[in-house]
N, C-alpha and C positions, 0 to 999 in steps of 0.2 A: 507599095506591096512588098511584104516580107519575102525574102528569098532564103531558102534552106541551103545551107552549105554543108555538104557531107564531108566527114573526115576521111581523108585518103591515107592509105598506107604508102610505104615507100615504093611499091610496085605500081602505084597509081590507081589501084582498085578502090572503089567507093565503100566497100564493106570493111569492118574492123577485123583485124587478124586475131585469132584466138591465142591466148597466152597459156602455155603448158609448162610442166616441170623442166628444169634445165637438165640436160643429159650429163651423166657422170663420165668424165674422161680420164684417161691415164695420167693426165697432168694435174690431178687434184692434189692439194698440198698435204704432205705427210707430217706426222708428229715426230719431231726429232728426239732421240734418246740422249739424256744428259750423262756424260761420262762420270760426273761426280756421284750421281745417284747409283749408277751401276757399280762403281767402286765401293761405295758404302755397303751395298747389298752383298757383294762378294766378301767383304771383310767380316760382316756379321755371320755369314755362313761359315767362314773359317773359324771364328771364335766359338760358334755353337759346336762345331765338330771337335774342337780341342776340349771343350767342357765335357762332351760325351765321352771322349777317350779317357779323360782324367777320372770321371765318375766310375767308369768300368774298372779302371786300374785300381782306384781306391777301394771299391767294393771287393775286388779280388784279394786285397791285402788285409782284410778284416778277419777276425777270429771270433768264435762263439765261446763266451765265458759265462761264469755264474755271478749273479748280483742278487742283492736282497730285495724281496718284494714288499717287505714291511719291516718296521723296527723289530729288532731281536734283542731282548735284554741279556745282560751277561749271565752266563750259566744256563740259559735256556737251551733245551735240546733242539737241534735244527731239524725241521720237518720239510717235506717236499714243498708244501704250500708256502714256506718262507722264502723260496728261491725262485728266480726267473732267469731266463736266458738273455744275455746282452751281447751285442756285436760291436766290437771295438777294434780300432786300428792297432797293429802291432807296435809295441813300444818296449824298448829294452828296460825302461825304468819301472814298468808295471809287471807284476807277477800274479795275475788273477788265475783262479782255478779254472781250467778248461771244462767244457760241458762233459767231456768224456770221463771226468773224475768226479762227477756230481754225486754218485753213490757213496764215495768215500767221505763226503762232507755230511750227508744225512745221518743223523743219529749221534753226531758229536755235539759238544756244548760250545756256545759262544764264549770266546775268551774275554770279551768286553762288550759293552753296549754297542750294537751295530745299527746305525740308522738305515732307513729305507733308501734304496737306490745306490748302495755302495758295492763296489766290486769285492767279491770274497777272495781272500788269499788263504794260504795254509796257516798263516799266523792268526787268522780271524777265529779259528776254532781250536779246541783242545779235546782230548779224550774225555768222554762223559764219565768214565769210570774213575777218574782221578779224584772226584769229590768223595766217593764212597769206598775207594780202594783200601782194604784193610780196616775199615771202620764199620760200626754198627749204625743203623738208621732207626731213629725214634720219631714217631708221629706225635706232635703236641697240638692239642686243640686249644687255640688261644682266642680269647675274646677281646673286643675293643678295650683298650686300657692295658692289655698284656702284650701289645705289639707296638712298635714305633708307628708314628703317623705316616712316615715314608714307607711305601710298599717294599717289602722284602723281595729278594730275588735269589735264585740259585747262585751259590758262590759267596754270598755274604757271610762274613764272620760275625757270630753273635755270642752273647753270654746268656745262658739259660739260668735265670735267677729263681731261687725258691721263694715263693710268695704265697704262703698258706692263707686260706680264706679268713681265718680268725685274726690274722696279723701277728701271730706269734713269732714269725720269722723275721721281724723287723730289726730291732736293735740287737737281738740275741742271735748268735750263729745257729744255723740249722745244719746238722751233720748230714752225712750221706744218707742216713735213714729218714731224713726229714724232721728230726726232733731237735729242739733247741738244746744246746749244751750248757746254757747259762752264761756263757762268756760273751762279752760285748765286742764281737768280731764282725758284726754285720751279717746280712743274709748270705747263705751259701750260694755259690754259683759255679757253673761248669761251662767251659768253652765248647762251641760246636760250630758246624758249618751248615748253612741252609742248602738243601738239595732239591726241594720242591715246595711250592706254595699253592695250596688248594684255593678253590673259589669260596667266597664268603657265603654263609647261609643267610637265612632271613633275619637273624639277629646280629649279623656282622662277624660271627666267629668263623674261623677258618683253620684247617689243619696245615701245620707247617712241619715238613719232614726235615730233621737235622741229622747230620752224621757226627758221631762222637766215638771215642775210644771204647773198647769193650769194658774197661774198668768203670766207666761212668754211665753207660747206657741204661743199666738197671735203675740207677738213681733217677735219671731223667724220666724214665718210664713211670716210676712211682710218683714223682711230682706231677706228671701229666695226668695220671689216673685220678688224682685229687684236685685237678684244675688249679694246681699250685705252682705252675711254671709260667714265668714271664720272659719275653725275649728282648734283649737289649742289643742294638746294633753297635758293633765296635767301631771306633774311629779308624780311618785309614791313614796310614803314615807314609 
């Protein structure tokens, strides 16, 4: 005959004791802080503080100056849209024009080709009146073939050559009145300086304003009226 044997707990009771969650005591293990990690955190915080102080100090040492927003060809008149404001650190080797003097730059001519993103100095510009000071200005409508392939720009030194439509000014010299004198001296020409270049029309012709002396301006105007003026870009020495 089978006999049932009941499991007894330690108290000797025949019933099983219920198992519940263990109580949390003050003696529970705590996570220890690593001194190395704490030291690294403090070091990073110190470095961040130093960077912030340096950035504020560096920003406080910057000045607002003028720079070019786009390329400006030599001789071109400076417009407000050609300039932007740049913030640079003070440097004794640099002499950019401060923003407070921007109005003094606008209206002047570029002394040379100025690329975009360049700081503007007082040597970057010259008085625009210098090209036409004491000179007459003549507008010449030049067609393709009467201009160099390289685009002209203000300040370029050119020779205005008498080239009549009939070709009579070729081997024989053409005097100031545009008539050949019969001498084999080559076509007549007069020096001038480009002051402005207009946009090309549908046929590619454009008006080029040139400055010349009062003694030759009438001659150039007569050549231009007959479409008998060609422009030759002089070599730079």
